C-alpha positions in Angstrom: 13.3 -25.9 -20.0 9.6 -25.2 -19.4 7.4 -24.9 -22.5 5.9 -21.5 -23.4 2.3 -20.8 -22.3 -0.3 -22.8 -24.2 -1.2 -21.2 -27.5 -5.0 -21.3 -26.7 -6.1 -18.6 -24.4 -8.7 -19.4 -21.8 -11.9 -17.4 -21.5 -12.6 -16.6 -17.8 -15.5 -14.4 -18.4 -13.8 -11.0 -18.1 -14.2 -8.4 -20.8 -11.0 -6.4 -21.3 -10.5 -2.8 -22.5 -6.6 -2.5 -22.2 -6.4 1.3 -22.3 -2.8 1.4 -21.1 -1.7 -1.0 -23.9 -3.4 1.4 -26.4 -0.9 4.1 -25.5 1.6 2.4 -27.7 5.2 1.0 -27.7 6.8 4.1 -26.1 5.2 3.1 -22.8 5.6 -0.7 -22.6 6.8 -3.9 -24.2 4.4 -6.7 -25.0 5.5 -10.1 -23.7 4.1 -13.2 -22.1 4.7 -14.3 -18.5 7.3 -17.1 -18.0 5.7 -20.3 -16.7 6.5 -21.8 -13.3 6.3 -25.6 -12.7 3.4 -27.2 -10.8 1.8 -24.1 -9.4 -0.4 -24.4 -6.3 -2.8 -22.1 -4.4 -1.4 -20.2 -1.4 -4.1 -17.7 -0.7 -7.2 -16.2 -2.5 -9.4 -13.2 -1.9 -13.1 -13.7 -2.7 -13.6 -10.0 -2.0 -11.2 -9.0 -4.7 -12.7 -11.5 -7.1 -16.1 -9.9 -6.6 -14.6 -6.4 -7.4 -13.2 -7.9 -10.6 -16.4 -9.7 -11.5 -14.5 -13.0 -11.5 -16.3 -16.3 -10.9 -15.3 -18.0 -7.6 -14.5 -21.2 -9.4 -11.3 -19.7 -10.9 -9.8 -19.3 -7.4 -10.1 -23.0 -6.5 -9.3 -25.0 -9.6 -5.9 -26.2 -10.9 -6.7 -24.4 -14.1 -7.1 -21.1 -12.2 -3.7 -21.6 -10.5 -2.1 -22.0 -13.9 -3.9 -18.9 -15.2 -2.8 -16.7 -12.3 0.8 -17.9 -12.3 1.1 -16.9 -15.9 1.3 -20.5 -17.3 -1.8 -20.1 -19.4 -2.9 -16.9 -21.3 -6.2 -15.3 -20.6 -8.5 -14.5 -23.5 -8.7 -10.8 -24.1 -5.7 -9.8 -22.1 -2.7 -8.0 -23.6 0.3 -8.8 -21.4 3.0 -6.1 -21.1 5.7 -4.6 -19.0 5.7 -0.9 -18.6 8.8 1.4 -18.6 9.3 4.1 -16.0 12.2 5.8 -14.2 12.6 7.2 -10.7 14.5 8.4 -7.7 15.5 5.6 -5.3 16.6 6.6 -1.8 16.8 10.2 -3.1 19.1 9.5 -6.0 18.2 9.5 -9.6 18.2 5.9 -10.8 17.4 6.4 -14.4 15.4 3.9 -16.3 13.6 1.3 -14.3 10.3 -0.4 -15.2 8.3 -3.5 -14.5 11.2 -5.8 -13.8 9.1 -8.7 -12.5 5.5 -7.5 -12.9 3.5 -8.1 -16.1 0.3 -6.3 -16.6 -2.3 -8.6 -18.1 -4.5 -5.7 -19.0 -7.5 -3.7 -17.9 -11.0 -5.1 -17.6 -14.2 -3.2 -18.2 -14.7 -3.1 -14.4 -12.0 -0.4 -14.4 -9.4 -2.6 -12.7 -6.1 -3.6 -14.1 -4.7 -7.1 -13.4 -1.0 -7.6 -12.9 1.1 -10.6 -12.1 4.0 -9.9 -9.8 6.8 -12.4 -10.0 5.9 -13.6 -13.5 9.4 -13.7 -15.0 12.0 -11.5 -16.7 11.1 -8.5 -18.7 13.2 -6.0 -20.7 13.4 -3.9 -17.4 14.6 -6.6 -15.1 18.2 -5.2 -14.9 20.0 -8.4 -14.3 17.2 -9.7 -12.0 15.4 -13.0 -12.4 11.9 -11.4 -12.6 10.7 -13.6 -9.8 9.1 -13.0 -6.4 9.5 -15.3 -3.4 6.9 -16.9 -1.2 7.6 -14.8 1.9 7.3 -11.4 0.2 4.3 -12.5 -1.8 2.4 -13.7 1.3 3.2 -10.4 3.0 1.9 -8.4 0.0 -1.2 -10.4 -0.3 -2.1 -10.1 3.3 -1.2 -6.4 3.7 -3.1 -5.4 0.5 -6.3 -6.9 1.8 -5.6 -5.6 5.4 -5.2 -2.1 4.2 -8.4 -2.2 2.2 -10.2 -3.3 5.3 -8.7 -0.4 7.3 -10.1 2.0 4.7 -6.6 2.9 3.4 -6.4 3.4 -0.4 -4.4 0.5 -1.8 -3.8 -1.9 -4.6 -5.6 -5.2 -4.0 -4.5 -8.8 -4.1 -6.6 -11.3 -5.9 -4.5 -14.4 -5.0 -1.1 -15.9 -4.4 0.2 -19.0 -6.1 3.4 -20.8 -5.3 5.8 -23.1 -7.0 8.7 -25.2 -5.8 10.9 -23.6 -8.4 14.1 -22.3 -6.6 14.8 -18.6 -6.4 18.1 -17.3 -5.2 18.1 -14.4 -2.8 20.2 -14.3 0.4 19.4 -18.0 0.5 17.5 -20.3 -1.9 13.8 -19.8 -1.6 10.8 -20.8 -3.6 8.9 -18.8 -6.2 5.4 -17.3 -5.9 3.2 -14.9 -8.0 0.8 -12.3 -6.6 -2.1 -11.2 -8.8 -2.6 -7.5 -8.0 -5.5 -5.3 -8.9 -5.7 -1.5 -9.2 -7.5 1.1 -11.3 -4.0 1.9 -12.5 -0.5 1.0 -11.7 0.9 4.3 -13.1 3.5 5.8 -10.9 5.3 9.2 -10.5 8.2 7.5 -12.2 6.3 7.1 -15.4 6.2 10.8 -15.8 9.8 11.2 -14.7 10.9 8.8 -17.4 9.6 10.8 -20.3 10.4 14.2 -18.8 14.0 13.2 -18.1 14.4 12.1 -21.7 12.9 15.2 -23.2 10.1 13.1 -24.7 7.4 15.7 -24.2 5.0 14.1 -26.7 4.6 10.9 -24.7 4.7 12.9 -21.5 1.6 14.9 -22.6 0.0 11.7 -23.9 0.4 10.1 -20.5 -0.9 13.1 -18.6 -3.9 13.3 -20.9 -4.6 9.6 -20.4 -4.5 10.0 -16.6 -6.7 13.1 -16.6 -9.2 11.7 -19.1 -9.6 8.4 -17.3 -8.9 9.1 -13.6 -9.1 12.9 -13.0 -11.7 14.2 -15.5 -12.4 17.3 -13.2 -8.9 18.5 -14.1 -9.8 19.1 -17.7 -10.4 22.9 -17.6 -12.0 23.8 -20.9 -12.1 27.5 -20.2 -8.3 27.8 -19.4 -5.0 27.0 -21.2 -4.0 23.3 -21.2 -1.2 24.1 -18.7 -3.8 24.8 -16.0 -5.3 21.3 -16.5 -1.8 19.7 -15.8 -1.4 21.9 -12.8 -4.8 20.8 -11.6 -3.6 17.2 -12.0 -0.6 17.9 -9.8 -2.9 19.6 -7.2 -5.3 16.6 -7.0 -2.4 14.1 -6.8 -1.0 16.2 -4.0 -4.4 16.1 -2.2 -4.7 12.4 -2.6 -1.2 11.7 -1.5 -1.7 13.9 1.6 -4.8 12.0 2.6 -3.0 8.7 2.1 -0.1 9.7 4.2 -2.4 10.9 7.0 -4.0 7.5 7.1 -0.6 5.8 7.2 0.6 7.9 10.0 -2.6 7.6 12.0 -2.6 3.8 11.9 1.1 3.5 12.4 2.0 2.1 9.0 5.6 2.3 7.7 6.0 1.8 4.0 9.8 1.4 4.1 10.7 2.2 0.5 9.0 5.4 -0.7 10.9 5.8 -3.9 9.2 7.9 -6.6 8.7 4.7 -8.7 6.8 3.3 -5.7 4.3 6.3 -5.6 0.9 5.8 -7.2 -0.5 8.6 -9.3 -3.9 7.7 -7.8 -2.8 8.0 -4.2 -2.8 4.3 -3.6 -0.5 2.3 -1.3 1.6 0.4 -3.8 4.6 -2.0 -3.8 4.5 -3.7 -0.4 8.1 -4.6 0.5 9.8 -4.0 3.8 6.6 -2.5 5.4 5.7 -2.7 9.0 2.9 -1.7 11.4 4.5 -0.1 14.5 4.6 -2.2 17.6 6.0 0.2 20.2 5.4 3.8 19.2 8.8 5.0 18.0 8.5 8.1 15.7 12.0 7.5 14.3 11.4 3.8 13.6 13.1 2.4 10.4 11.4 -0.7 9.1 13.6 -1.3 6.1 16.8 -3.1 7.0 18.4 -1.7 3.8 17.6 1.9 4.8 20.9 2.6 6.6 20.4 6.4 6.6 16.8 6.3 7.8 15.5 8.2 4.9 12.2 6.4 5.1 11.8 6.4 8.9 8.2 6.6 10.1 8.2 10.2 11.1 9.8 11.3 7.8 7.2 9.7 5.6 5.1 12.9 5.1 8.3 14.9 4.2 9.4 12.3 1.7 5.9 12.3 0.2 6.2 16.0 -0.4 9.7 15.5 -1.9 8.4 12.9 -4.2 5.5 15.2 -5.3 8.1 17.9 -6.0 9.9 15.4 -8.3 6.5 14.8 -10.0 6.0 18.6 -10.3 9.4 18.9 -12.0 8.5 16.1 -14.4 5.3 17.9 -15.3 6.9 21.3 -15.8 7.2 20.9 -19.6 3.4 20.8 -19.6 2.6 23.2 -16.8 5.3 25.7 -18.0 4.6 28.2 -15.2 6.7 27.6 -12.0 4.4 29.6 -9.8 1.4 27.5 -11.0 3.3 24.3 -10.2 4.4 25.5 -6.8 0.9 26.6 -5.9 -0.4 23.1 -6.8 2.3 21.5 -4.6 1.3 23.8 -1.7 -1.9 21.7 -1.5 0.0 19.0 0.3 1.3 21.3 3.0 -2.3 22.3 4.0 -4.0 19.0 3.2 -1.8 16.7 5.1 -2.1 18.3 8.6 -5.8 18.8 8.1 -6.3 15.2 7.1 -4.0 13.9 9.9 -5.8 15.9 12.6 -9.1 14.5 11.3 -7.9 10.9 11.5 -6.4 11.5 15.0 -9.7 13.1 16.2 -11.5 10.0 15.2 -9.0 7.9 17.1 -9.5 10.0 20.1 -13.3 9.9 19.7 -13.6 13.6 19.3 -16.9 14.1 17.4 -16.5 17.9 16.7 -13.3 19.7 15.9 -12.0 22.3 18.4 -9.0 24.7 18.3 -7.2 22.9 21.1 -7.4 19.4 19.4 -3.8 19.8 18.1 -2.5 20.1 21.6 -4.3 16.9 22.7 -3.0 15.1 19.6 0.6 16.1 20.2 0.3 15.3 24.0 -0.9 11.9 23.2 1.9 11.1 20.7 4.5 12.5 23.1 3.1 10.2 25.9 3.3 7.1 23.6 6.8 8.0 22.4 8.2 8.4 25.9 7.9 4.7 26.7 7.4 3.4 23.2 4.0 2.2 24.2 2.4 -0.4 22.0 0.5 1.7 19.5 -2.3 -0.6 18.4 -3.0 -1.9 21.9 -3.1 1.5 23.5 -5.7 2.9 21.1 -7.9 -0.2 21.3 -7.8 -0.3 25.1 -8.5 3.4 25.2 -11.6 2.8 23.1 -12.9 0.2 25.5 -12.3 2.5 28.5 -14.3 5.3 26.8 -17.0 2.6 26.2 -17.3 2.1 30.0 -14.5 -0.3 30.7 -11.9 0.1 33.5 -9.0 2.5 33.1 -6.5 0.1 34.5 -5.7 -1.8 31.3 -4.8 1.5 29.7 -2.9 2.7 32.7 -0.9 -0.5 33.0 0.7 0.2 29.6 2.8 2.9 31.3 5.6 2.8 33.8 5.3 6.6 34.5 1.9 6.5 36.0 1.9 10.2 36.8 2.6 11.2 33.2 -0.3 9.0 32.1 -2.7 10.4 34.8 -1.8 13.9 33.7 -2.6 13.0 30.1 -5.8 11.2 31.1 -7.0 14.4 32.9 -6.3 16.4 29.7 -8.1 13.8 27.6 -11.1 13.4 30.0 -11.7 17.2 30.1 -11.9 17.2 26.3 -13.9 14.0 26.1 -16.6 15.1 28.7 -18.1 17.5 26.2 -18.7 14.7 23.8 -21.5 12.1 23.6 -19.6 9.3 25.3 -21.5 6.5 23.6 -21.0 7.9 20.2 -17.4 8.7 21.0 -16.7 5.1 22.1 -18.4 3.8 19.0 -16.3 6.0 16.8 -13.1 4.9 18.5 -13.8 1.2 18.3 -14.6 1.6 14.6 -11.4 3.6 14.0 -8.8 1.8 16.1 -8.3 -1.7 14.9 -7.8 -4.7 17.2 -5.9 -6.6 14.5 -3.0 -5.3 12.3 -0.5 -7.3 10.3 2.4 -7.3 12.7 5.7 -8.6 11.4 5.8 -11.6 13.8 2.3 -12.7 12.7 3.4 -12.6 9.1 6.6 -14.5 9.9 4.7 -17.3 11.7 2.2 -17.7 8.7 5.1 -17.7 6.3 7.0 -20.4 8.2 3.9 -22.6 8.1 3.4 -21.9 4.4 6.9 -23.1 3.6 5.7 -26.4 4.9 2.7 -26.2 2.6 0.4 -25.4 5.5 -1.6 -22.4 4.5 -3.9 -22.3 7.5 -1.9 -19.5 9.1 -2.4 -17.4 6.0 -6.1 -18.1 6.0 -6.5 -17.3 9.7 -4.7 -14.0 9.4 -6.6 -13.1 6.3 -9.9 -13.7 8.0 -8.9 -11.5 11.0 -7.4 -8.7 8.9 -10.5 -8.5 6.6 -12.5 -7.4 9.7 -9.9 -5.8 11.9 -12.3 -3.9 14.2 -14.3 -7.0 15.2 -13.4 -8.7 18.4 -13.1 -12.3 17.0 -13.4 -14.2 20.3 -10.8 -16.9 20.7 -8.2 -15.1 18.6 -6.9 -12.6 21.2 -3.4 -13.9 20.8 -3.3 -12.3 17.4 -4.0 -8.9 19.0 -1.5 -9.3 21.8 2.0 -7.9 22.5 4.7 -9.1 20.1 7.1 -11.7 21.4 10.7 -10.7 22.2 12.0 -12.3 19.1 9.9 -9.9 16.9 12.3 -7.1 17.7 15.0 -8.9 15.7 13.0 -9.4 12.5 14.8 -7.7 9.7 12.9 -6.9 6.5 14.8 -5.6 3.5 14.0 -4.6 -0.1 15.1 -8.1 -1.2 12.1 -10.2 -2.3 
């Protein structure tokens, strides 16, 4: 039996405010993380450390590894696990909560610090409260990759590992990811109190979110119900913009349950995610998603469904159904506008025109016909517009006539642009490097042998995904045949 965390907290120079803990016991349970034996460093993010105002020395020392594994308490933190509920795969799942994540608290930088994989909580539901090395590396890398792509996301400060065994489909080893976000509040937090008829805590939570994250929603000249409708409207707007960015870059989340939807419009809870290889609109990245609910092309529809669930949860506060529905309508107009804007950037279109939608649809239809590699197509197209040969783009297609017809359509639109500016926009919008599944699997295999060089190399490339990085072209190449057989599930 491991000893409990040392009684003496360590001062790491972070002032804490802990506003979520101040909401009271209806929202969370105070508890300490459960230690892991002999923790070691797997990966660290100096960029996230700077956001937090954390000294770099804490991400290199054995003492730091113990702190961010949960073995040693941090002075000023107030560890807790929060309660929420939610719909999972479209079915009401009832009470859920932080089953393996422990929020250390919030610092005065405005970022909350959370340990994922830090042991059992009252909401673990028969689980062990642990995370494994493979999923922790994937979350760490993807969090930082998404940030570099300009996609709203939680961040990852570090990953620590331990040889402690964890049983999943096989015996694996444990790991802890330290995650950062302005808030980890989810749609499911609101669903929890609404479903239980606890309208006091529901209002308290909504007021907390408005006051600290959406102050513009506080409408002093109107009834309070309008402020809560304004909250729903702004969450709908942010969610629409997030989904537009996912769809444009070819990102599949894989498990868009309402308890995995951030109230701040962040990408949260990286599980069976995937960046598309070949462009297949119906691609299902989650091996557990047998019905294809969370297929790539269904993600915007699911996001709206989830927002509708949030709207239902807020109805005791909004009171007026028409007011709530009007707020939700924001998504239906904001998503297509945001998606078209992202796709115009990918196509290098500097000024919007009425016929842009036709070009966007024609491009996606062309890619879907042969499941053309999504990332490589866009990058090669950018180099072509920058003055390179067309052959590398054309060689991606078996049906050359279909490509030539599309290229004529694209060129007629592109000729009215400033070609140099257009190419610059495309090469700053279409990444060379994304976290493909096979790259992650290779780095994970090395890490299991205590070789973390693969994690470090991927992290370096993904932190500047638009740069060329000479000598690393293999990381931007076509996936090997075996990558098609990688199965990622919710199990982690």
